C-alpha positions in Angstrom: 7.1 -22.0 3.2 10.4 -21.5 4.2 12.9 -18.3 4.3 15.0 -20.2 1.6 13.0 -18.2 -1.2 13.5 -14.2 -1.1 9.9 -14.1 -1.0 9.8 -16.1 2.3 11.6 -13.5 4.0 9.9 -11.0 6.2 9.8 -7.1 4.8 11.8 -5.8 7.1 14.2 -9.2 7.0 14.3 -8.9 2.7 14.9 -4.8 3.2 17.9 -5.7 5.6 19.4 -7.9 3.2 19.3 -5.2 0.3 20.8 -3.1 2.5 23.8 -4.6 3.4 24.0 -6.3 -0.1 23.1 -9.5 0.1 19.7 -9.4 -1.7 18.6 -6.9 -4.8 14.9 -5.8 -4.7 14.8 -7.0 -8.8 15.7 -10.8 -7.3 13.2 -10.3 -4.4 9.9 -9.1 -7.1 11.2 -11.4 -9.5 10.7 -14.0 -6.5 7.3 -12.6 -6.0 6.2 -12.9 -9.7 7.4 -16.5 -9.8 5.1 -17.4 -6.9 2.2 -15.8 -8.1 2.7 -17.7 -11.6 2.7 -21.2 -9.7 0.0 -20.1 -7.5 -2.6 -17.4 -9.2 -4.7 -20.4 -10.9 -5.8 -21.4 -7.5 -5.2 -18.0 -5.7 -6.2 -15.4 -8.2 -5.4 -13.1 -5.6 -4.0 -10.2 -8.6 -6.3 -8.7 -11.0 -3.4 -6.4 -12.8 0.0 -7.2 -13.2 2.9 -5.4 -15.2 6.0 -7.5 -14.0 8.3 -5.7 -16.7 7.2 -2.5 -15.2 7.4 -4.2 -11.8 11.0 -5.1 -12.7 12.0 -1.5 -14.0 11.3 -0.1 -10.8 13.3 -2.9 -8.8 16.0 -2.2 -10.7 15.9 1.6 -10.1 15.6 1.1 -6.2 18.5 -1.1 -6.4 20.7 1.4 -8.4 20.4 3.9 -5.1 21.2 4.2 -1.3 17.9 3.1 0.4 15.1 5.4 1.0 13.7 4.0 3.6 14.0 0.9 6.4 11.4 -1.2 3.7 13.8 -0.1 0.6 13.3 -2.2 -2.4 10.5 -4.3 -0.9 7.4 -4.9 -3.0 3.8 -4.2 -2.0 0.2 -5.1 -3.6 -2.5 -2.7 -4.0 -5.7 -3.0 -3.4 -8.0 -3.0 -6.6 -10.0 0.3 -5.0 -7.0 2.8 -4.9 -5.0 4.5 -7.8 -1.6 3.5 -8.4 0.0 5.1 -11.6 0.4 3.1 -15.2 -2.3 0.3 -13.8 -6.2 0.5 -14.3 -8.7 1.0 -11.1 -11.4 -1.1 -12.2 -12.9 -1.6 -8.5 -14.7 -5.2 -8.9 -16.8 -3.5 -11.3 -18.1 -4.0 -14.8 -18.6 -0.2 -15.3 -15.0 0.0 -14.8 -13.5 -3.2 -16.5 -12.2 -1.3 -19.2 -10.8 1.7 -17.0 -7.2 3.3 -18.6 -4.4 3.3 -16.4 -4.4 5.8 -14.1 -1.5 9.0 -14.3 -1.1 9.0 -10.9 -1.0 7.1 -7.6 -2.8 7.5 -4.2 -1.0 9.3 -1.9 -1.1 6.0 0.4 1.2 4.6 -2.9 3.0 7.9 -3.6 4.4 7.4 -0.3 5.2 4.3 -0.1 6.7 4.7 -3.5 9.2 7.7 -2.2 10.0 5.4 0.6 11.4 3.3 -2.1 9.0 0.4 -2.2 7.6 -1.1 -5.3 4.6 -1.0 -6.5 3.7 -4.7 -7.9 0.3 -4.6 -9.1 -3.7 -4.6 -8.0 -5.4 -6.7 -5.9 -8.6 -8.3 -6.1 -11.4 -6.2 -4.5 -15.1 -7.1 -4.1 -17.3 -4.9 -5.7 -16.5 -1.1 -4.5 -15.2 -3.3 -1.4 -18.7 -3.9 -0.1 -20.3 -8.1 -0.6 -19.6 -8.8 -4.1 -17.2 -11.4 -4.0 -14.3 -11.6 -7.0 -12.1 -14.3 -7.9 -9.9 -15.0 -4.8 -9.6 -18.0 -3.0 -8.4 -18.7 0.3 -4.8 -20.1 0.0 -4.4 -21.7 2.8 -8.0 -23.6 1.8 -9.2 -22.6 -1.9 -12.4 -24.1 -1.3 -13.1 -21.6 1.5 -13.5 -17.6 1.5 -10.8 -15.8 1.5 -12.7 -12.9 3.3 -13.6 -9.6 2.1 -13.3 -6.8 0.8 -9.5 -6.7 0.7 -9.6 -10.6 -0.2 -6.9 -10.2 -2.5 -4.4 -8.6 -0.4 -4.8 -10.8 2.1 -4.5 -14.0 0.4 -1.4 -12.1 -1.5 0.6 -11.9 1.3 -0.5 -15.5 3.4 0.9 -17.0 0.1 4.1 -15.4 -0.3 3.2 -13.5 -3.7 4.3 -10.5 -2.0 5.7 -9.5 2.0 2.6 -6.6 1.9 -0.1 -5.5 0.6 -2.5 -2.2 1.4 -6.5 -2.8 1.7 -9.2 -0.9 3.5 -11.8 -1.2 6.4 -15.4 0.4 6.2 -16.8 -2.7 8.5 -14.6 -5.5 8.6 -12.4 -5.4 5.4 -8.9 -5.4 7.2 -9.1 -7.4 10.1 -11.6 -10.2 8.6 -9.6 -11.2 6.0 -6.5 -11.5 7.7 -7.9 -13.6 10.4 -9.5 -16.1 7.6 -6.1 -16.4 6.1 -3.8 -16.1 8.6 -1.9 -12.8 8.4 -1.3 -9.8 10.3 -4.0 -6.7 9.4 -3.6 -3.5 10.8 -6.3 -1.0 10.4 -4.9 2.6 11.8 -6.7 5.1 13.8 -9.0 6.6 11.4 -7.7 9.3 8.9 -3.9 8.6 10.2 -3.1 7.3 6.4 -4.5 9.8 3.7 -7.6 8.5 1.7 -7.2 10.8 -1.2 -7.1 8.5 -4.3 -9.2 6.2 -3.1 -12.8 4.9 -3.8 -15.0 6.4 -1.4 -17.6 4.2 0.3 -18.7 5.8 3.5 -16.3 8.9 4.4 -17.0 8.4 8.1 -15.6 4.6 8.1 -13.4 3.9 5.2 -10.0 3.9 6.7 -6.7 2.7 5.2 -5.2 -0.6 6.7 -2.0 -3.1 5.6 -1.6 -6.8 5.5 1.9 -8.2 6.1 3.2 -11.8 8.1 5.1 -10.1 11.0 3.4 -7.2 13.5 6.7 -5.3 13.1 6.6 -5.4 9.3 2.4 -3.8 9.1 4.1 -1.2 11.8 6.9 -0.1 9.7 4.8 -0.1 6.6 1.7 1.9 8.1 4.4 4.0 9.5 5.5 5.3 5.8 2.0 5.5 4.1 1.2 7.8 7.3 4.4 9.9 6.6 5.6 9.6 10.1 8.9 7.8 11.4 7.8 5.0 12.7 9.2 4.3 16.0 10.9 0.6 16.8 8.0 -1.3 19.0 8.6 -1.4 22.4 9.3 -4.5 24.5 6.5 -5.4 26.7 7.2 -7.6 29.8 4.1 -8.1 31.7 1.5 -6.7 29.2 -2.4 -5.7 30.7 -4.8 -7.3 28.5 -8.3 -7.0 28.8 -10.9 -9.7 27.4 -14.2 -8.2 26.2 -17.9 -9.8 24.9 -18.8 -7.4 23.1 -22.2 -6.8 21.6 -21.4 -9.0 18.5 -20.2 -12.0 21.1 -23.7 -13.7 20.3 -23.1 -13.2 16.6 -19.9 -15.5 17.0 -19.5 -19.0 16.9 -18.5 -21.0 19.7 -15.7 -22.1 17.5 -14.6 -18.3 17.7 -16.0 -18.2 21.5 -13.2 -21.1 22.3 -10.5 -19.6 20.4 -10.9 -16.6 22.1 -10.6 -18.4 25.5 -7.4 -20.1 24.5 -5.7 -16.9 23.1 -6.1 -15.0 26.8 -4.9 -18.5 28.7 -2.0 -18.8 26.4 -1.5 -14.9 26.9 -1.4 -15.6 30.6 0.7 -18.6 30.5 2.7 -16.1 29.1 3.1 -13.8 31.1 0.1 -11.5 30.8 -2.3 -9.6 33.2 -5.8 -9.9 32.0 -8.7 -9.1 32.9 -12.5 -9.8 31.9 -14.3 -6.5 31.0 -17.8 -5.3 29.9 -17.9 -2.2 27.2 -19.7 0.7 28.8 -23.5 1.0 27.9 -22.9 3.6 24.9 -21.6 0.6 23.0 -25.5 -1.4 23.2 -26.0 0.0 19.9 -23.4 0.5 18.3 -24.1 -2.2 15.7 -27.1 -0.8 14.5 -25.4 2.6 14.3 -22.5 1.4 12.0 -24.4 -0.5 10.0 -26.8 2.4 9.7 -23.7 5.1 8.8 -22.2 2.6 6.0 -25.4 2.1 4.2 -26.9 5.8 4.2 -23.6 6.7 2.8 -22.6 4.1 0.6 -25.6 4.8 -1.2 -24.6 8.6 -1.8 -20.8 7.2 -2.4 -22.2 5.2 -5.1 -24.5 8.0 -7.0 -23.0 8.1 -9.9 -22.7 4.0 -10.5 -26.2 3.4 -8.8 -28.2 6.2 -10.9 -26.7 6.0 -14.2 -25.1 2.6 -14.6 -27.1 0.8 -12.3 -27.8 -2.1 -15.0 -23.9 -2.7 -14.4 -24.1 -2.9 -10.3 -24.9 -6.2 -9.2 -28.4 -7.5 -7.5 -26.9 -7.9 -4.4 -25.0 -4.6 -4.0 -28.5 -3.0 -5.3 -30.2 -4.2 -2.5 -27.4 -3.7 0.2 -27.7 0.1 0.0 -31.4 0.6 -0.6 -32.2 0.8 2.8 -29.3 3.5 3.2 -31.4 5.3 0.4 -34.1 5.3 2.2 -32.9 6.1 5.5 -34.1 9.6 6.9 -31.8 12.0 7.9 -32.9 12.0 11.7 -32.0 8.3 11.8 -28.4 8.7 10.3 -27.9 11.7 12.4 -28.9 9.1 15.8 -26.0 7.0 14.3 -23.7 9.4 14.1 -24.2 10.7 18.1 -23.8 6.8 18.8 -20.9 6.9 17.1 -19.7 10.3 18.6 -20.7 9.0 21.9 -18.9 5.7 21.9 -15.5 7.8 21.2 -16.0 9.8 23.5 -15.8 6.8 26.3 -12.9 4.8 24.6 -10.0 6.7 26.7 -11.5 6.3 30.4 -12.1 2.5 29.2 -8.3 2.2 28.8 -7.1 3.9 31.8 -6.5 1.0 33.8 -6.1 -1.6 30.6 -3.3 -1.9 27.9 -5.4 -3.2 25.1 -9.0 -5.1 24.5 -8.5 -8.2 22.8 -11.6 -10.1 21.0 -11.7 -12.7 18.5 -11.7 -11.1 14.6 -14.1 -12.8 12.7 -17.2 -14.8 13.8 -15.0 -18.0 13.2 -13.0 -19.8 10.6 -13.7 -18.9 7.3 -16.9 -20.0 5.5 -16.8 -23.3 3.3 -17.9 -21.5 0.0 -15.4 -18.9 -1.2 -17.9 -16.0 -2.4 -19.4 -15.8 1.2 -17.3 -13.2 2.2 -18.3 -13.7 6.0 -19.6 -11.1 8.1 -17.8 -7.9 9.5 -19.9 -8.2 12.6 -16.9 -9.0 14.9 -15.0 -5.5 13.6 -18.1 -3.1 13.0 -17.7 -1.2 16.4 -13.8 -0.7 16.1 -14.4 0.5 12.7 -16.8 2.8 14.1 -14.7 4.1 17.1 -11.7 4.7 14.6 -9.8 2.7 16.7 -6.4 1.0 15.9 -6.8 -2.8 15.8 -4.1 -5.6 14.8 -5.3 -9.2 13.6 -3.2 -11.3 15.0 -3.0 -14.8 14.2 -2.0 -18.0 15.9 -5.0 -19.8 17.1 -7.0 -22.2 15.1 -10.7 -23.4 14.8 -11.7 -27.0 15.1 -11.3 -27.2 11.1 -7.4 -26.3 11.3 -8.0 -23.1 10.1 -7.3 -19.7 11.9 -9.2 -17.7 14.1 -7.4 -14.6 14.7 -7.6 -12.1 17.7 -8.2 -8.6 17.5 -6.2 -6.3 19.5 -7.8 -3.0 19.9 -6.2 -0.1 21.1 -7.9 3.7 22.0 -7.9 6.2 19.0 -4.5 7.8 19.1 -2.4 5.0 20.5 -1.1 2.4 18.1 2.5 2.3 18.9 1.3 0.7 22.1 -1.4 -1.4 20.2 1.3 -2.9 17.9 3.3 -3.3 20.7 0.7 -5.8 22.6 0.3 -7.1 19.3 3.7 -8.1 18.8 3.7 -9.7 22.2 0.6 -11.6 21.6 2.1 -12.9 18.6 5.4 -13.9 20.0 3.4 -15.8 22.8 0.6 -17.4 20.3 4.0 -18.9 18.6 5.7 -20.0 21.5 2.8 -22.0 22.8 1.8 -23.0 18.7 
């Protein structure tokens, strides 16, 4: 899709046009709704829409001065996150008849206060875990959009909305962004407030964002963090490190090749690239992340599993069973591994800007109900690092395999600057 229609603009382009008076928020919102009407049967990214409410809010934004750099831009909200006037159904039979919420989650409230327009609720897997919803990959509907933020990734990829909010506990922002070919940004753990979000794992859950451009993702995340987002720094010779992580043996040959291709193209564009190994503390990181997530999910979902178990999928019951039986000693071991890995992150980045490694085990699986494996992402979620999926590399079947750009906790601005540089480098060589 070109920029001939308003929904083809990036979020910052659209907001700038609104600020100049060349575009209205109402026209942009209507274009998004028209695109959804055209494509919803094929993509299925949305679980709740109230077009008249969205258009009314857009008209209200048009009647006032811009409140932020993204004033008037619509966004989607993953359906484990509360949004005033919409039900929160969480991909679950239990909440299929939920009533509209009377208030926003903190992140949605911050976006609304900044003048953005919540368009509707996007599809999630059941409680943001394993059981897929109705969403299909807009690039190839016979394939997976990923999970659990499937609707958010697919809606942005299909030009149905410029921005969307998702969450990541294992790999649920970065992996669907990779499969759908968009930018996904998981900030440093805890930077975006989680009040009003259904918890899966208190130690891992992280709100993230989807966009079609790194600059858009940076601007949106800054609003959700309630901070002044600085302009992305311009890098001339970035320092990248390519890492074969403990996940490397679990990635496909296509992912291995995509990683090498991305690094070759980065070198050709002027980057300094080192190949590094992660410190020994990371050797048990995959097992530790899985243990933390399973243990905490079995407790976060106490009501649903203990009082409404007939309405919970078999897959979810099987997944959390191990967590319910896990000893506290095993959980404490996993949290200690988490702490150890976090402790060695800063020294690891003393000589480099960011790590780069594939975002997913390969291209999107050829089954829309197979949400794929989070193995490429689990370590970085566990340590709470900022991570950006950068599209631009494709596998043998012509579908994207993203590169995740990883920085140390608290250095999201630098991580985003490197991701923006890499996005430009991969576009030039496309």
